[in-house]
C-alpha positions as a Markdown table, in Angstrom:
| # | Residue | x | y | z |
|---|---|---|---|---|
| 1 | Met | -6.5 | -5.2 | 28.4 |
| 2 | Ser | -9.2 | -5.4 | 25.4 |
| 3 | Glu | -10.8 | -8.6 | 25.7 |
| 4 | Ile | -10.3 | -9.0 | 22.2 |
| 5 | Leu | -6.7 | -9.8 | 22.8 |
| 6 | Thr | -7.8 | -12.4 | 25.6 |
| 7 | Gly | -8.4 | -15.3 | 24.3 |
| 8 | Asp | -7.3 | -18.6 | 25.8 |
| 9 | Gly | -7.0 | -22.2 | 24.7 |
| 10 | Gly | -10.6 | -22.9 | 26.1 |
| 11 | Gly | -9.5 | -26.0 | 28.6 |
| 12 | Leu | -7.0 | -27.5 | 26.5 |
| 13 | Asp | -4.5 | -27.8 | 29.5 |
| 14 | Gly | -1.6 | -30.5 | 28.8 |
| 15 | Ser | -3.4 | -31.3 | 25.2 |
| 16 | Arg | -1.2 | -30.0 | 22.9 |
| 17 | Ala | 2.1 | -30.5 | 24.3 |
| 18 | Arg | 5.2 | -31.1 | 22.3 |
| 19 | Leu | 5.3 | -34.5 | 20.4 |
| 20 | Thr | 8.0 | -36.7 | 21.7 |
| 21 | Phe | 7.1 | -39.9 | 20.2 |
| 22 | Asp | 6.4 | -42.0 | 16.7 |
| 23 | Val | 2.5 | -41.5 | 15.3 |
| 24 | Asp | 0.7 | -43.0 | 12.7 |
| 25 | Ala | -2.3 | -41.3 | 11.3 |
| 26 | Asp | -4.6 | -41.0 | 8.5 |
| 27 | Ile | -3.9 | -36.8 | 8.1 |
| 28 | Cys | -1.1 | -34.6 | 9.2 |
| 29 | Val | -1.9 | -31.4 | 9.2 |
| 30 | Val | 1.1 | -28.7 | 9.2 |
| 31 | Gly | 0.1 | -25.5 | 10.4 |
| 32 | Gly | -2.6 | -24.7 | 13.6 |
| 33 | Gly | -3.9 | -22.1 | 11.9 |
| 34 | Leu | -7.6 | -21.7 | 11.1 |
| 35 | Ala | -7.4 | -23.5 | 7.9 |
| 36 | Gly | -5.6 | -26.2 | 9.4 |
| 37 | Leu | -7.6 | -26.7 | 12.8 |
| 38 | Thr | -11.0 | -26.5 | 9.8 |
| 39 | Val | -9.3 | -29.5 | 8.3 |
| 40 | Ala | -8.5 | -31.3 | 11.0 |
| 41 | Leu | -11.9 | -30.8 | 13.0 |
| 42 | Glu | -14.3 | -31.7 | 9.7 |
| 43 | Ala | -11.7 | -34.8 | 9.3 |
| 44 | Ala | -12.2 | -36.1 | 12.8 |
| 45 | Arg | -16.0 | -35.2 | 12.2 |
| 46 | Leu | -15.9 | -38.0 | 9.2 |
| 47 | Gly | -14.2 | -40.7 | 11.3 |
| 48 | Ala | -10.3 | -40.1 | 10.2 |
| 49 | Ser | -7.6 | -40.1 | 12.8 |
| 50 | Val | -6.1 | -36.5 | 12.6 |
| 51 | Val | -2.5 | -35.3 | 14.0 |
| 52 | Val | -1.7 | -31.1 | 13.7 |
| 53 | Leu | 1.8 | -30.4 | 14.4 |
| 54 | Glu | 2.2 | -26.3 | 14.6 |
| 55 | Gly | 5.7 | -24.9 | 15.5 |
| 56 | Arg | 4.8 | -22.7 | 17.6 |
| 57 | His | 1.6 | -22.5 | 19.6 |
| 58 | Ile | -2.2 | -22.0 | 18.0 |
| 59 | Gly | -2.9 | -19.0 | 16.7 |
| 60 | Trp | 0.5 | -17.3 | 16.8 |
| 61 | Gly | 0.5 | -15.8 | 13.2 |
| 62 | Ala | -2.0 | -14.4 | 11.4 |
| 63 | Ser | -4.8 | -16.5 | 12.5 |
| 64 | Gly | -4.7 | -14.6 | 16.1 |
| 65 | Gly | -4.5 | -11.3 | 14.7 |
| 66 | Leu | -7.0 | -11.0 | 12.6 |
| 67 | Leu | -9.6 | -8.4 | 13.0 |
| 68 | Gly | -12.6 | -11.1 | 12.6 |
| 69 | Thr | -14.8 | -10.0 | 9.6 |
| 70 | Val | -16.7 | -12.9 | 7.7 |
| 71 | Met | -18.0 | -12.0 | 4.2 |
| 72 | Pro | -18.3 | -13.9 | 1.4 |
| 73 | Gly | -15.5 | -13.0 | -1.5 |
| 74 | Tyr | -11.7 | -13.6 | -2.5 |
| 75 | Asp | -9.1 | -10.5 | -2.7 |
| 76 | Leu | -9.3 | -10.7 | -6.3 |
| 77 | Ala | -12.3 | -8.8 | -7.5 |
| 78 | Ile | -15.0 | -10.5 | -8.8 |
| 79 | Lys | -14.9 | -9.2 | -12.4 |
| 80 | Asp | -11.4 | -10.4 | -12.5 |
| 81 | Val | -12.5 | -13.7 | -11.3 |
| 82 | Ile | -15.2 | -13.7 | -14.3 |
| 83 | Ala | -12.6 | -12.7 | -16.5 |
| 84 | Arg | -10.1 | -15.6 | -15.4 |
| 85 | Val | -12.7 | -18.6 | -15.1 |
| 86 | Gly | -15.6 | -17.7 | -16.6 |
| 87 | Leu | -19.2 | -16.5 | -15.1 |
| 88 | Glu | -20.5 | -20.3 | -14.5 |
| 89 | Asp | -17.3 | -21.1 | -12.2 |
| 90 | Ala | -16.9 | -18.3 | -10.7 |
| 91 | Lys | -20.7 | -18.5 | -9.2 |
| 92 | Glu | -19.2 | -21.5 | -8.2 |
| 93 | Leu | -16.3 | -20.4 | -6.3 |
| 94 | Trp | -18.4 | -17.3 | -4.7 |
| 95 | Gln | -20.8 | -20.1 | -3.5 |
| 96 | Leu | -18.3 | -21.9 | -1.9 |
| 97 | Ser | -17.2 | -18.6 | -0.3 |
| 98 | Lys | -20.5 | -18.3 | 1.3 |
| 99 | Glu | -20.9 | -21.4 | 2.2 |
| 100 | Gly | -17.0 | -20.8 | 4.2 |
| 101 | Ala | -18.8 | -17.9 | 6.4 |
| 102 | Glu | -22.1 | -19.8 | 7.0 |
| 103 | Tyr | -19.6 | -22.4 | 8.5 |
| 104 | Val | -18.0 | -19.7 | 11.0 |
| 105 | His | -21.7 | -18.6 | 11.5 |
| 106 | Ala | -22.6 | -22.1 | 12.7 |
| 107 | Gln | -19.3 | -22.9 | 14.7 |
| 108 | Ala | -19.3 | -19.3 | 16.4 |
| 109 | Thr | -22.7 | -19.4 | 17.3 |
| 110 | Asp | -22.6 | -23.2 | 18.7 |
| 111 | Glu | -23.2 | -23.8 | 22.3 |
| 112 | Leu | -19.8 | -26.0 | 22.5 |
| 113 | Met | -17.8 | -22.7 | 21.6 |
| 114 | Pro | -19.0 | -20.3 | 24.1 |
| 115 | Gly | -18.0 | -16.9 | 24.4 |
| 116 | Ile | -17.6 | -15.5 | 21.1 |
| 117 | Ser | -19.0 | -12.3 | 20.8 |
| 118 | Val | -21.0 | -11.9 | 17.0 |
| 119 | Ser | -21.7 | -8.4 | 15.7 |
| 120 | Glu | -23.4 | -8.3 | 12.3 |
| 121 | Gly | -23.1 | -6.0 | 9.1 |
| 122 | Ala | -20.5 | -5.0 | 7.0 |
| 123 | Leu | -20.2 | -2.3 | 5.0 |
| 124 | Val | -17.9 | -1.4 | 2.2 |
| 125 | Val | -17.2 | 2.2 | 2.0 |
| 126 | Ser | -15.7 | 4.4 | -1.3 |
| 127 | Asn | -13.1 | 7.0 | -1.2 |
| 128 | Val | -14.1 | 8.6 | -4.6 |
| 129 | Asp | -17.7 | 9.3 | -5.8 |
| 130 | Ala | -18.3 | 5.9 | -7.8 |
| 131 | Gly | -21.9 | 5.5 | -7.8 |
| 132 | Asp | -22.3 | 4.0 | -11.1 |
| 133 | Arg | -19.4 | 1.4 | -10.7 |
| 134 | Leu | -21.3 | 0.4 | -7.7 |
| 135 | Ile | -25.1 | 0.4 | -8.9 |
| 136 | Ser | -23.3 | -2.2 | -11.8 |
| 137 | Glu | -21.6 | -4.2 | -8.8 |
| 138 | Leu | -24.8 | -4.6 | -6.6 |
| 139 | Gln | -26.6 | -5.6 | -9.6 |
| 140 | Met | -24.4 | -8.5 | -9.9 |
| 141 | Leu | -23.6 | -9.8 | -6.7 |
| 142 | Ser | -27.5 | -9.7 | -6.5 |
| 143 | Glu | -28.7 | -11.1 | -9.6 |
| 144 | Asp | -25.9 | -13.1 | -10.8 |
| 145 | Phe | -24.1 | -14.0 | -7.4 |
| 146 | Ala | -27.6 | -14.5 | -5.3 |
| 147 | Thr | -26.0 | -12.3 | -2.2 |
| 148 | Glu | -28.1 | -9.9 | 0.1 |
| 149 | Val | -26.8 | -6.2 | -0.4 |
| 150 | Glu | -27.6 | -2.9 | -0.3 |
| 151 | Gly | -26.3 | 0.1 | -2.0 |
| 152 | Trp | -26.0 | 3.2 | 0.3 |
| 153 | Gln | -26.0 | 6.7 | -0.9 |
| 154 | Val | -23.3 | 9.5 | 0.0 |
| 155 | Asp | -26.3 | 10.9 | 2.9 |
| 156 | Gln | -27.0 | 7.3 | 4.6 |
| 157 | Val | -23.0 | 6.2 | 4.5 |
| 158 | Arg | -22.0 | 9.7 | 6.6 |
| 159 | Ala | -25.2 | 9.3 | 8.3 |
| 160 | Gln | -23.4 | 6.6 | 10.1 |
| 161 | Leu | -19.8 | 7.6 | 9.8 |
| 162 | Lys | -19.6 | 11.3 | 10.7 |
| 163 | Thr | -16.6 | 11.9 | 8.0 |
| 164 | Asn | -16.4 | 13.1 | 4.5 |
| 165 | Arg | -13.6 | 10.7 | 3.5 |
| 166 | Tyr | -16.6 | 8.5 | 2.4 |
| 167 | Phe | -19.2 | 8.4 | -0.3 |
| 168 | His | -21.1 | 5.5 | -1.6 |
| 169 | Gly | -21.4 | 2.0 | 0.1 |
| 170 | Ile | -22.5 | -1.5 | -0.1 |
| 171 | Tyr | -24.0 | -2.9 | 3.1 |
| 172 | Phe | -23.6 | -6.6 | 3.3 |
| 173 | Pro | -26.3 | -7.6 | 6.3 |
| 174 | Lys | -25.3 | -11.1 | 6.8 |
| 175 | Ala | -21.9 | -10.7 | 7.1 |
| 176 | Phe | -20.6 | -10.7 | 10.6 |
| 177 | Gln | -17.6 | -10.0 | 13.1 |
| 178 | Val | -16.2 | -12.4 | 15.6 |
| 179 | Asp | -13.5 | -12.1 | 18.3 |
| 180 | Gly | -11.1 | -14.0 | 16.5 |
| 181 | Arg | -8.6 | -15.0 | 18.7 |
| 182 | Lys | -11.2 | -16.7 | 20.8 |
| 183 | Tyr | -12.6 | -18.6 | 17.7 |
| 184 | Ile | -9.3 | -20.1 | 16.2 |
| 185 | His | -8.7 | -21.5 | 20.5 |
| 186 | Gly | -12.5 | -22.5 | 20.0 |
| 187 | Leu | -11.8 | -24.6 | 16.9 |
| 188 | Ala | -8.7 | -26.2 | 18.4 |
| 189 | Ala | -10.5 | -27.1 | 21.5 |
| 190 | Leu | -13.8 | -28.7 | 18.6 |
| 191 | Ala | -11.5 | -30.2 | 16.8 |
| 192 | Lys | -9.3 | -32.1 | 19.9 |
| 193 | Arg | -13.0 | -33.2 | 21.1 |
| 194 | Ala | -13.7 | -34.4 | 18.0 |
| 195 | Gly | -10.8 | -36.7 | 18.5 |
| 196 | Ala | -8.2 | -34.9 | 16.7 |
| 197 | Arg | -4.4 | -34.7 | 18.5 |
| 198 | Ile | -2.8 | -31.0 | 18.4 |
| 199 | Phe | 0.9 | -30.7 | 19.2 |
| 200 | Glu | 2.7 | -27.3 | 20.0 |
| 201 | Glu | 6.3 | -26.2 | 19.7 |
| 202 | Thr | 6.6 | -29.4 | 17.1 |
| 203 | Pro | 8.0 | -27.5 | 13.8 |
| 204 | Val | 8.7 | -30.2 | 10.6 |
| 205 | Val | 11.7 | -30.6 | 9.6 |
| 206 | Gly | 11.5 | -32.9 | 6.9 |
| 207 | Ile | 9.0 | -34.3 | 4.3 |
| 208 | Asp | 9.0 | -37.5 | 2.3 |
| 209 | Ala | 5.6 | -37.2 | 0.4 |
| 210 | Ser | 6.6 | -40.4 | -1.8 |
| 211 | Gly | 4.7 | -43.4 | -1.3 |
| 212 | Ile | 1.1 | -44.6 | 0.0 |
| 213 | Arg | 2.2 | -43.9 | 3.5 |
| 214 | Lys | 4.1 | -40.5 | 3.8 |
| 215 | Arg | 6.9 | -39.4 | 6.3 |
| 216 | Ile | 6.9 | -36.7 | 8.0 |
| 217 | Val | 9.9 | -35.7 | 10.7 |
| 218 | Thr | 9.9 | -33.6 | 13.5 |
| 219 | Pro | 12.8 | -33.1 | 16.0 |
| 220 | Ser | 11.6 | -35.5 | 18.6 |
| 221 | Ala | 10.0 | -37.5 | 16.6 |
| 222 | Arg | 8.5 | -39.4 | 13.5 |
| 223 | Leu | 4.9 | -39.2 | 12.1 |
| 224 | Arg | 3.6 | -41.7 | 8.8 |
| 225 | Ala | 0.2 | -40.5 | 7.1 |
| 226 | Ser | -1.6 | -41.1 | 3.7 |
| 227 | His | -2.1 | -37.5 | 3.6 |
| 228 | Ile | -0.7 | -34.4 | 4.4 |
| 229 | Val | -2.0 | -31.2 | 4.3 |
| 230 | Leu | 0.5 | -28.1 | 4.1 |
| 231 | Ala | -1.8 | -25.6 | 5.8 |
| 232 | Gly | 0.9 | -23.1 | 6.9 |
| 233 | Asn | 1.9 | -19.4 | 5.7 |
| 234 | Val | 5.3 | -17.9 | 4.9 |
| 235 | His | 6.8 | -19.5 | 7.8 |
| 236 | Leu | 6.8 | -23.4 | 6.3 |
| 237 | Gly | 10.2 | -23.2 | 6.1 |
| 238 | Ala | 12.5 | -25.4 | 4.5 |
| 239 | Pro | 10.0 | -28.6 | 4.0 |
| 240 | Ser | 7.8 | -26.6 | 1.9 |
| 241 | Arg | 10.8 | -24.3 | 0.3 |
| 242 | Arg | 8.4 | -24.1 | -3.0 |
| 243 | Leu | 5.0 | -23.2 | -1.3 |
| 244 | Ser | 6.8 | -20.6 | 1.0 |
| 245 | Glu | 8.3 | -18.4 | -2.2 |
| 246 | Thr | 4.8 | -18.2 | -3.8 |
| 247 | Leu | 3.7 | -16.5 | -0.8 |
| 248 | Leu | 4.6 | -12.5 | -0.3 |
| 249 | Pro | 5.3 | -11.8 | 3.1 |
| 250 | Val | 3.1 | -8.9 | 4.5 |
| 251 | Trp | 2.7 | -7.6 | 7.8 |
| 252 | Arg | -0.6 | -5.9 | 8.9 |
| 253 | Tyr | -0.4 | -4.0 | 12.4 |
| 254 | Ala | -3.6 | -3.3 | 13.9 |
| 255 | Gly | -4.5 | -1.3 | 17.3 |
| 256 | Ile | -7.2 | -0.5 | 19.8 |
| 257 | Thr | -7.7 | 2.6 | 21.3 |
| 258 | Glu | -8.6 | 3.7 | 24.6 |
| 259 | Pro | -12.3 | 3.6 | 26.2 |
| 260 | Leu | -13.3 | 6.8 | 24.1 |
| 261 | Gly | -16.8 | 6.9 | 25.8 |
| 262 | Glu | -20.0 | 9.2 | 23.7 |
| 263 | Arg | -17.5 | 10.4 | 21.5 |
| 264 | Leu | -17.2 | 7.7 | 19.6 |
| 265 | Thr | -20.5 | 6.1 | 19.4 |
| 266 | Asp | -21.2 | 10.3 | 18.2 |
| 267 | Met | -18.8 | 9.5 | 15.2 |
| 268 | Ile | -19.7 | 5.8 | 14.3 |
| 269 | Ala | -23.3 | 4.8 | 14.6 |
| 270 | Phe | -22.7 | 1.7 | 12.7 |
| 271 | Lys | -21.9 | -1.6 | 14.4 |
| 272 | Gly | -20.0 | -3.8 | 12.1 |
| 273 | Ser | -17.0 | -3.7 | 10.1 |
| 274 | Val | -16.2 | -0.8 | 8.0 |
| 275 | Ile | -13.9 | -1.3 | 4.7 |
| 276 | Asp | -12.5 | 1.2 | 2.3 |
| 277 | Thr | -12.7 | 0.1 | -1.4 |
| 278 | Asp | -9.4 | 0.7 | -1.4 |
| 279 | Arg | -8.1 | -1.6 | 1.5 |
| 280 | Val | -6.3 | 1.3 | 3.2 |
| 281 | Asp | -8.5 | 1.1 | 6.0 |
| 282 | Gln | -10.4 | -1.5 | 8.0 |
| 283 | Phe | -11.8 | -1.1 | 11.8 |
| 284 | Arg | -15.0 | -1.4 | 13.8 |
| 285 | Ile | -16.1 | -0.9 | 17.5 |
| 286 | Val | -15.5 | -3.4 | 20.0 |
| 287 | Asp | -15.6 | -3.6 | 23.7 |
| 288 | Gly | -18.5 | -1.0 | 23.4 |
| 289 | Asp | -16.6 | 2.1 | 23.3 |
| 290 | Arg | -13.1 | 1.4 | 21.7 |
| 291 | Leu | -12.2 | 1.6 | 18.3 |
| 292 | Met | -10.1 | -1.3 | 16.6 |
| 293 | Trp | -8.3 | -0.3 | 13.5 |
| 294 | Ala | -5.9 | -2.0 | 10.9 |
| 295 | Ser | -2.9 | 0.3 | 9.7 |
| 296 | Pro | -1.9 | -0.4 | 6.0 |
| 297 | Glu | 0.4 | -3.1 | 4.9 |
| 298 | Thr | 4.2 | -3.4 | 4.8 |
| 299 | Thr | 6.3 | -6.1 | 3.5 |
| 300 | Trp | 8.7 | -5.8 | 5.8 |
| 301 | Asp | 8.3 | -6.8 | 9.7 |
| 302 | Ala | 9.0 | -4.2 | 12.7 |
| 303 | Arg | 7.9 | -3.8 | 16.2 |
| 304 | Pro | 3.8 | -3.2 | 16.4 |
| 305 | His | 4.3 | -0.6 | 18.9 |
| 306 | Arg | 6.2 | 1.6 | 16.1 |
| 307 | Phe | 2.7 | 1.6 | 14.2 |
| 308 | Ala | 0.8 | 3.3 | 16.9 |
| 309 | Pro | 1.4 | 7.1 | 15.8 |
| 310 | Ala | 0.7 | 6.3 | 12.7 |
| 311 | Ile | -2.9 | 4.3 | 13.4 |
| 312 | Ala | -3.3 | 7.3 | 15.7 |
| 313 | Arg | -2.7 | 9.5 | 13.0 |
| 314 | Arg | -4.9 | 7.7 | 10.5 |
| 315 | Ile | -7.7 | 7.9 | 12.8 |
| 316 | Arg | -7.0 | 11.7 | 13.6 |
| 317 | Thr | -7.4 | 12.5 | 9.5 |
| 318 | Ile | -10.6 | 9.9 | 8.9 |
| 319 | Phe | -12.5 | 11.6 | 12.1 |
| 320 | Pro | -10.7 | 14.4 | 13.3 |
| 321 | Gln | -13.3 | 14.8 | 16.3 |
| 322 | Leu | -11.1 | 11.7 | 17.7 |
| 323 | Ala | -7.9 | 13.8 | 17.2 |
| 324 | Arg | -6.9 | 12.8 | 21.0 |
| 325 | Ala | -7.6 | 8.9 | 21.0 |
| 326 | Gln | -4.5 | 6.9 | 22.2 |
| 327 | Val | -3.8 | 3.7 | 21.0 |
| 328 | Ala | -3.6 | 1.2 | 23.9 |
| 329 | Asp | -3.2 | -2.2 | 22.5 |
| 330 | Leu | -1.4 | -3.1 | 19.4 |
| 331 | Trp | -0.2 | -6.5 | 17.8 |
| 332 | Gly | 1.3 | -7.7 | 14.5 |
| 333 | Ser | 1.0 | -10.8 | 12.0 |
| 334 | Ala | 2.2 | -11.9 | 8.7 |
| 335 | Ile | 0.1 | -13.2 | 6.3 |
| 336 | Gly | 1.1 | -15.1 | 2.9 |
| 337 | Gln | -0.5 | -13.1 | 0.1 |
| 338 | Thr | -0.1 | -14.9 | -3.4 |
| 339 | Val | 0.4 | -12.9 | -6.9 |
| 340 | His | -2.6 | -13.7 | -8.6 |
| 341 | Gly | -5.1 | -12.6 | -5.2 |
| 342 | Met | -6.7 | -16.2 | -4.7 |
| 343 | Pro | -5.9 | -18.5 | -2.1 |
| 344 | Gln | -4.2 | -21.7 | -2.9 |
| 345 | Ile | -6.3 | -24.8 | -2.3 |
| 346 | Gly | -5.7 | -28.1 | -3.7 |
| 347 | Gln | -3.8 | -31.5 | -4.1 |
| 348 | Leu | 0.1 | -31.2 | -5.3 |
| 349 | Arg | 0.4 | -34.5 | -5.8 |
| 350 | Lys | -1.1 | -37.6 | -4.9 |
| 351 | Gly | -1.6 | -37.1 | -0.8 |
| 352 | Leu | -0.1 | -34.1 | -0.2 |
| 353 | Trp | -2.4 | -30.8 | -0.2 |
| 354 | Val | -2.2 | -27.5 | 0.2 |
| 355 | Ala | -4.2 | -24.9 | 2.2 |
| 356 | Ser | -2.9 | -21.6 | 2.0 |
| 357 | Gly | -2.3 | -18.2 | 0.9 |
| 358 | Phe | -5.1 | -16.5 | 2.4 |
| 359 | Gly | -4.0 | -13.3 | 3.0 |
| 360 | Arg | -6.6 | -10.6 | 2.4 |
| 361 | Gln | -9.2 | -13.5 | 2.1 |
| 362 | Gly | -10.9 | -13.5 | 5.4 |
| 363 | Leu | -12.1 | -16.0 | 7.6 |
| 364 | Ser | -14.7 | -17.3 | 4.9 |
| 365 | Thr | -12.0 | -18.7 | 2.8 |
| 366 | Thr | -10.1 | -20.6 | 5.4 |
| 367 | Ala | -13.4 | -22.4 | 7.3 |
| 368 | Met | -14.4 | -23.3 | 3.0 |
| 369 | Ala | -10.8 | -24.4 | 2.7 |
| 370 | Gly | -10.6 | -26.4 | 5.3 |
| 371 | Gln | -14.3 | -28.0 | 4.9 |
| 372 | Leu | -13.3 | -28.5 | 1.0 |
| 373 | Ile | -10.0 | -30.5 | 1.7 |
| 374 | Ala | -11.2 | -32.8 | 4.2 |
| 375 | Arg | -14.3 | -33.9 | 2.2 |
| 376 | Ser | -12.0 | -33.9 | -0.8 |
| 377 | Ile | -10.1 | -36.7 | 0.8 |
| 378 | Leu | -12.9 | -38.3 | 2.8 |
| 379 | Trp | -15.4 | -38.3 | 0.0 |
| 380 | Gly | -13.7 | -37.7 | -3.0 |
| 381 | Asp | -15.0 | -34.0 | -3.5 |
| 382 | Asp | -13.5 | -32.7 | -6.2 |
| 383 | Arg | -14.3 | -28.8 | -6.4 |
| 384 | Trp | -11.4 | -28.1 | -5.3 |
| 385 | Arg | -10.2 | -28.3 | -9.0 |
| 386 | Leu | -12.0 | -24.9 | -9.2 |
| 387 | Phe | -9.2 | -23.3 | -7.9 |
| 388 | Ser | -6.6 | -25.1 | -10.9 |
| 389 | Pro | -6.5 | -21.9 | -13.0 |
| 390 | Phe | -4.9 | -20.1 | -9.8 |
| 391 | Glu | -1.3 | -22.0 | -10.1 |
| 392 | Leu | 1.3 | -21.6 | -7.6 |
| 393 | Val | 3.1 | -18.8 | -8.6 |
| 394 | Trp | 7.2 | -17.5 | -7.5 |
| 395 | Ala | 6.3 | -14.5 | -5.7 |
| 396 | Gly | 9.7 | -13.1 | -6.6 |
| 397 | Gly | 11.4 | -13.5 | -3.4 |
| 398 | Leu | 13.4 | -10.1 | -2.2 |
| 399 | Thr | 12.7 | -8.1 | -5.6 |
| 400 | Gly | 9.0 | -9.2 | -5.0 |
| 401 | Arg | 9.5 | -7.7 | -1.5 |
| 402 | Val | 10.4 | -4.5 | -2.9 |
| 403 | Ala | 8.5 | -4.3 | -5.1 |
| 404 | Gly | 4.9 | -4.8 | -3.2 |
| 405 | His | 6.5 | -2.1 | -0.8 |
| 406 | Leu | 6.7 | 0.3 | -3.4 |
| 407 | Ile | 3.1 | -0.6 | -5.3 |
| 408 | Gly | 1.9 | -0.3 | -1.8 |
| 409 | Met | 3.2 | 2.6 | -1.2 |
| 410 | Trp | 1.8 | 4.2 | -4.7 |
| 411 | Ser | -1.9 | 2.8 | -4.3 |
| 412 | Arg | -1.6 | 4.4 | -0.9 |
| 413 | Gly | -0.6 | 8.1 | -2.6 |
| 414 | Ser | -2.8 | 7.1 | -5.3 |
| 415 | Ser | -5.7 | 6.7 | -3.5 |
| 416 | Ala | -5.3 | 9.7 | -1.2 |
| 417 | Ala | -5.2 | 11.8 | -4.5 |
| 418 | Ala | -8.2 | 10.4 | -6.2 |
| 419 | Gly | -9.6 | 10.8 | -2.6 |
| 420 | Ala | -8.6 | 14.8 | -2.3 |
| 421 | Leu | -9.8 | 15.2 | -6.0 |
| 422 | Ala | -13.5 | 13.8 | -5.0 |
| 423 | Arg | -13.7 | 15.7 | -2.3 |
| 424 | Tyr | -12.4 | 18.9 | -4.0 |
| 425 | Arg | -14.8 | 18.4 | -6.8 |
| 426 | Glu | -17.7 | 17.4 | -4.2 |
| 427 | Arg | -16.8 | 21.2 | -2.7 |
| 428 | Leu | -17.1 | 23.1 | -6.0 |
| 429 | Arg | -20.5 | 21.1 | -6.7 |
| 430 | Glu | -21.6 | 22.3 | -3.5 |
| 431 | Arg | -20.5 | 26.2 | -3.7 |
| 432 | Glu | -22.5 | 25.5 | -7.3 |
| 433 | Arg | -25.4 | 24.6 | -5.9 |
| 434 | Ile | -25.4 | 27.1 | -3.3 |
| 435 | Arg | -25.2 | 29.8 | -6.2 |
| 436 | Glu | -27.8 | 28.1 | -8.1 |
| 437 | Ala | -29.9 | 28.4 | -5.0 |
| 438 | Arg | -29.3 | 32.0 | -4.0 |
| 439 | Leu | -30.3 | 32.8 | -7.6 |
| 440 | Val | -33.4 | 31.2 | -7.8 |
| 441 | Glu | -34.0 | 32.5 | -4.6 |
| 442 | Ala | -33.3 | 36.1 | -6.2 |
| 443 | Asn | -35.3 | 35.5 | -9.2 |
| 444 | Arg | -38.7 | 34.1 | -6.5 |
| 445 | Leu | -38.4 | 37.2 | -4.8 |
| 446 | Ala | -38.1 | 39.7 | -7.7 |
| 447 | Gly | -41.1 | 37.4 | -9.2 |
| 448 | Thr | -43.5 | 38.0 | -5.9 |
| 449 | Arg | -42.4 | 41.3 | -5.0 |
| 450 | Pro | -45.5 | 44.2 | -5.3 |
| 451 | Pro | -44.7 | 46.5 | -8.1 |
| 452 | Arg | -43.4 | 50.0 | -7.1 |
| 453 | Pro | -45.8 | 52.8 | -7.6 |
| 454 | Arg | -45.0 | 55.0 | -10.8 |
| 455 | Thr | -44.2 | 58.5 | -10.3 |
| 456 | Pro | -46.5 | 60.8 | -12.3 |
| 457 | Leu | -44.6 | 62.2 | -15.4 |
| 458 | Ser | -44.6 | 66.5 | -14.8 |
| 459 | Arg | -46.8 | 68.4 | -17.5 |
| 460 | Pro | -44.7 | 70.9 | -19.1 |
| 461 | Asn | -44.9 | 74.7 | -18.0 |
| 462 | Pro | -46.7 | 76.3 | -21.1 |
| 463 | Arg | -44.9 | 78.9 | -23.2 |
| 464 | Pro | -45.1 | 82.4 | -21.9 |
| 465 | Gln | -47.1 | 84.9 | -23.2 |
| 466 | Arg | -46.0 | 88.3 | -24.6 |
| 467 | Asn | -49.0 | 90.1 | -23.4 |
| 468 | Asn | -50.9 | 89.0 | -20.4 |
| 469 | Asp | -54.1 | 91.0 | -21.6 |
| 470 | His | -53.8 | 89.8 | -25.4 |
| 471 | Pro | -52.4 | 86.3 | -26.0 |
| 472 | Gln | -51.0 | 86.0 | -29.6 |
| 473 | Pro | -52.9 | 83.8 | -31.9 |
| 474 | Glu | -51.6 | 80.6 | -33.2 |
| 475 | Arg | -49.6 | 80.9 | -36.1 |
| 476 | Ser | -50.7 | 78.2 | -39.2 |
| 477 | Pro | -47.5 | 75.6 | -39.4 |
| 478 | Thr | -45.4 | 76.3 | -43.0 |
| 479 | Pro | -46.2 | 74.1 | -45.9 |
| 480 | Val | -43.6 | 71.5 | -46.5 |
| 481 | Gly | -41.8 | 73.1 | -49.5 |
| 482 | Ala | -42.9 | 76.5 | -49.0 |
| 483 | Glu | -40.4 | 79.3 | -48.6 |
| 484 | Pro | -40.5 | 81.1 | -45.2 |
| 485 | Gly | -43.0 | 84.1 | -45.4 |
| 486 | Glu | -45.2 | 82.3 | -47.9 |
| 487 | Gly | -48.6 | 81.7 | -46.6 |
| 488 | Gly | -51.2 | 79.5 | -47.7 |
| 489 | Ser | -53.7 | 79.7 | -50.4 |
């Protein structure tokens, strides 16, 4: 099995048992995912007493199923963020995202979190020929949002990815990848080291958020805290039904192929993550010669092994030379996706906080949310208000899931059609270029060819003489207007 799937608890044996006794704490974090553990770690480092309640085990949900790409940004396109909150607030939101990425890098490379391999770089590739749009996006990211990016032409992209499916690209040199499972267990180890207490197999069955000291009820114990942070996903359940109903449950399945040897590096020279602009494909090389690939999303749960043929088929579509690649390891996870495409970060009421809706947001956003809420509680940092325009919006229940499934199918179909049209136009342009090149070459050859030798014109034979001994005298031409037989004077 791939090393990417074998992360462990980092020596936390016996430290994450079920809560069976009553506890008082400054902060209770509900949910042991990336955001919740970051809140616990930062709050404990700032001196607060923190308890984390996880209904199952650390990293069992979406946090343990990530591909590990860390880069700034949100699911909502930056131009849409600007349209919603204005340029200045959009810049601050982007800066928070960058700080989240820097936080993950600092933790992942800390000597207290060993064994996490960090690979550099991420490449966002376009499925269509969209050079002009990418140029404007590059200018905005570089000039307005102070982000280091590079624009790649089609030839440069295809030199790294041996496929004609992709055109231009945006390269993020400071983006990176981590082993997601090892990172989350490393966070838990750091939080415990800082003084946080983590309890697994401890679902929350009731919350009373009124009063100064809030009450949290579990099957075997009760807990009191001044602050509660709801850092769960779509699985928060009855105590936070209002919150969980604002999230559209989306499942994404990923697989890792068997070792592919040199044929993989022959096809994919890029060592970082590759993400297409339509979010259909996301992949990267792991363990040296294996390919990790995420399948398209679905709003319905299924057994992961059912998606192995779909992932293998998708790999074959993009890289025909890898047609025989077999998916060896497979897993899936459910993410909570918001209607507006931004995470839910902030204070619902005094002492009740939310850090959720991180579907499609990436590790940087979970880290930023954890830092922001811990500092808001203990330092009074009010930058969480930047997320206030993105309120809790009902995701539509069953109807929303059906609509999401249909929209996903339509988006993938639309992306495939646009990509096919772009490749067809590219072939037409190539044929026209070849035709013009041949025409230019033919004209060049015609202009430099030596002139053909001229064949001399044959002189007409003289009129035969009537009498070979006495040639006839030449007759004077008849004057104009004279009758035949009339001579001149």
